[in-house]
C-alpha angles and dihedrals in degrees: 000000000000096000092059119099125193113204143154115277118259132206091250090059094073097101091051095040096052098066090049091047090049090048091051091051093045090052088058094046097260099129138093110014091357095048121136116266106261088236089066090055092047092048093046091051091050093050091063089065100038112100090206092060124086091211119106139173137206129191132207111224128192124178090346094307125111106233102170144019136201129186123197140169140195125232140168126258134205090222102047135049096213124065121269121227118224114198099210108174130021123173135159134188103280093225091058101046117133093034099102100266095119092047091049091051091050089049089050091055090046090055093049091047092052090048089053092052095254120145097191138052118184139171142170134223135187115272090240094057093097095154092058092042090061087064095039091053088057098049106032145026124248109245095212091233122126122213119238123183141172135189113244 
């Protein structure tokens, strides 16, 4: 996909980022009455541009249109010296899925992780996200770990 560019998000991308962000949240059931508080969206957006934050974003752009987004962050580990990169959110324009955008965004995160000295990128997805898992099974290994969480 030679006409696809992966780049860091910019302030002027907000209007194009927001529908993809909303689509991502709707995909995971966070829309309508269960929608994210708008303050979370505003704060998330601001974190991308705050040097003190470990949260980053890339966009996939084709012909001047943003067609995919990925958010990632770095954190410490008790088992590694270097930071670990967590790919938190990945979403592409539904009409363009299967065309390499998701793979290109993952590769973009991989490149940023290597540049930051990280030796591992990881992510999770819902067990029902079979379309995305077809890609993930091609580009990564399953860790074997299950995610448990609780509200505190």
